C-alpha positions as CSV (number, residue, x, y, z in Angstrom):
1,M,98.0,104.6,84.3
2,L,99.0,104.2,87.9
3,L,100.1,107.9,88.2
4,L,96.9,109.1,86.6
5,A,94.7,107.2,89.1
6,S,96.9,108.2,92.0
7,G,96.5,111.8,91.0
8,V,93.2,111.6,93.0
9,V,93.9,111.4,96.8
10,L,91.6,108.9,98.4
11,A,91.2,109.9,102.0
12,A,88.9,109.1,105.0
13,C,86.3,112.1,104.7
14,S,82.5,112.3,105.4
15,T,80.0,112.6,102.6
16,Q,76.4,113.3,102.4
17,V,74.1,110.7,101.2
18,A,71.5,111.7,98.3
19,P,68.9,109.7,96.4
20,T,70.2,107.4,93.8
21,A,70.1,109.1,90.2
22,S,69.1,107.1,87.3
23,L,71.9,106.1,84.9
24,P,71.6,106.8,81.2
25,K,71.2,103.9,78.8
26,P,74.5,101.9,78.6
27,I,76.5,102.4,75.4
28,R,78.8,100.0,73.7
29,L,82.5,100.9,73.3
30,G,85.9,99.6,73.0
31,P,88.3,98.1,70.4
32,S,87.5,95.0,68.6
33,G,87.9,92.0,70.9
34,S,87.9,94.2,74.0
35,Q,84.4,95.8,73.9
36,F,82.3,96.7,76.9
37,M,79.2,98.5,77.8
38,A,78.7,101.1,80.5
39,S,76.4,104.1,81.4
40,F,78.2,107.3,81.0
41,P,76.7,110.3,82.5
42,H,78.0,112.4,79.5
43,T,79.2,111.5,76.0
44,P,82.8,110.0,76.4
45,T,85.7,111.4,74.6
46,T,88.2,108.7,73.4
47,S,92.0,108.7,73.1
48,T,94.6,105.9,72.4
49,D,98.1,106.0,73.5
50,R,100.9,103.5,72.4
51,L,103.1,102.6,75.5
52,S,106.5,101.2,75.9
53,G,105.4,97.7,76.9
54,V,108.2,97.5,79.2
55,K,107.3,94.9,81.9
56,Q,107.2,95.8,85.5
57,P,109.3,93.3,87.3
58,Q,107.1,93.0,90.3
59,Y,104.1,91.9,88.0
60,G,105.9,90.5,85.0
61,V,103.6,92.2,82.6
62,G,103.7,95.6,80.6
63,V,101.2,97.8,78.8
64,V,101.4,98.0,75.1
65,S,98.4,100.5,74.5
66,D,95.8,102.3,76.3
67,T,92.4,103.3,75.0
68,T,90.6,105.9,77.3
69,Y,87.0,106.7,77.4
70,V,86.4,110.0,79.4
71,S,83.0,111.4,80.7
72,G,82.8,114.1,82.9
73,G,85.0,116.6,84.5
74,D,86.8,117.4,87.9
75,G,84.0,116.3,90.1
76,P,80.7,114.2,90.2
77,P,79.2,112.8,88.1
78,E,82.3,111.2,86.1
79,M,82.8,107.9,84.6
80,D,86.1,106.8,83.0
81,V,87.2,103.5,81.6
82,W,90.6,102.5,80.4
83,V,91.2,99.5,78.2
84,E,94.8,98.3,78.4
85,S,96.4,95.7,76.0
86,L,99.1,93.9,78.0
87,T,102.3,92.3,76.8
88,N,101.4,89.0,78.2
89,S,99.0,87.2,80.7
90,V,99.7,88.1,84.3
91,P,101.4,85.4,86.1
92,P,98.7,83.6,88.4
93,R,100.4,84.4,91.6
94,R,100.8,88.1,90.7
95,V,97.2,88.6,89.5
96,N,95.8,89.9,92.9
97,P,98.6,92.3,93.7
98,F,98.6,93.7,89.9
99,L,94.8,94.3,90.2
100,R,95.3,96.1,93.5
101,S,98.0,98.3,92.0
102,Y,95.4,100.0,89.9
103,L,93.3,100.9,92.9
104,A,96.0,103.5,93.9
105,T,94.8,103.6,97.4
106,S,96.3,102.6,100.7
107,H,92.7,101.1,101.8
108,G,93.4,97.9,99.8
109,G,90.2,97.4,98.1
110,R,88.5,93.9,97.6
111,I,89.5,91.1,95.3
112,I,86.2,89.7,93.8
113,K,85.2,87.9,90.6
114,W,83.4,90.0,88.0
115,L,81.2,88.0,85.8
116,G,83.7,84.9,86.4
117,L,86.8,87.1,85.9
118,P,89.4,88.1,88.3
119,A,88.7,91.8,89.5
120,A,89.2,94.3,92.4
121,E,87.0,97.1,93.5
122,I,86.9,99.8,96.0
123,F,84.6,102.8,97.0
124,V,86.0,105.5,99.1
125,P,85.4,109.2,99.8
126,G,86.9,111.5,97.0
127,C,89.3,113.8,98.4
128,D,91.9,116.1,96.6
129,P,95.5,116.8,97.8
130,S,94.2,119.8,99.9
131,G,91.9,117.5,101.9
132,Q,88.7,118.8,100.3
133,C,86.2,116.0,100.0
134,V,83.5,115.7,97.4
135,G,81.3,112.6,97.0
136,I,82.6,109.0,96.5
137,I,85.2,107.4,94.1
138,G,84.6,103.9,92.8
139,N,87.2,101.8,91.2
140,L,86.8,98.4,89.2
141,V,89.6,96.6,87.6
142,V,88.8,93.6,85.7
143,L,91.5,91.2,83.9
144,K,90.3,89.3,81.1
145,G,93.4,87.5,79.4
146,T,95.8,90.1,78.1
147,T,93.3,92.9,78.3
148,L,92.7,95.0,81.7
149,F,89.8,97.2,82.2
150,F,89.9,99.9,84.6
151,V,86.8,101.7,85.6
152,F,86.8,105.0,87.6
153,T,83.7,106.8,88.6
154,H,83.2,110.0,90.9
155,Q,79.6,110.2,92.0
156,N,77.7,112.1,94.6
157,N,77.2,109.3,97.0
158,E,78.2,105.5,97.4
159,N,74.8,104.3,96.0
160,E,75.3,106.2,92.7
161,A,79.1,105.2,92.4
162,Q,78.1,101.5,92.9
163,E,75.3,101.9,90.4
164,E,77.6,103.4,87.9
165,V,80.4,100.7,88.3
166,R,77.7,98.0,88.0
167,S,76.7,99.3,84.7
168,F,80.0,98.1,83.3
169,R,79.9,94.8,81.2
170,I,82.5,93.2,79.1
171,I,80.9,92.1,75.9
172,G,83.6,91.1,73.6
């Protein structure tokens, strides 16, 4: 997951601000016990991977499975959600660094509460490895017990990216 998220280089580039687009109606997705709702710009495709569950020593937790919902392509508009099943609860003193590790950026992000749950978010210009910048990347990562939700969006501007991320709700 970290390698996938870090495939998009997030650098400081200028972007144009455009009017906010209205979002499609949120849809309900997710495995039993880890369901969520979100507005996707296109019908998402779903894939599930079984992972090793090997614990990362710096966080004391591993990932057992990953279900991914992908909507979009190589540029705006795009919305993806990963639902990861963890081996165990993240130790309290490691929660913030663990959440930030999913942001895959040197910008740091913000630690927040998302509907009462520990979370981190960031909105930065979306740039590829060549330095070409298009739109804004938004990330939200939310921890609910032994389930981690990672939301990735690539939108034309920051307002659209924030609106897309704000459409995400955990419902089960």
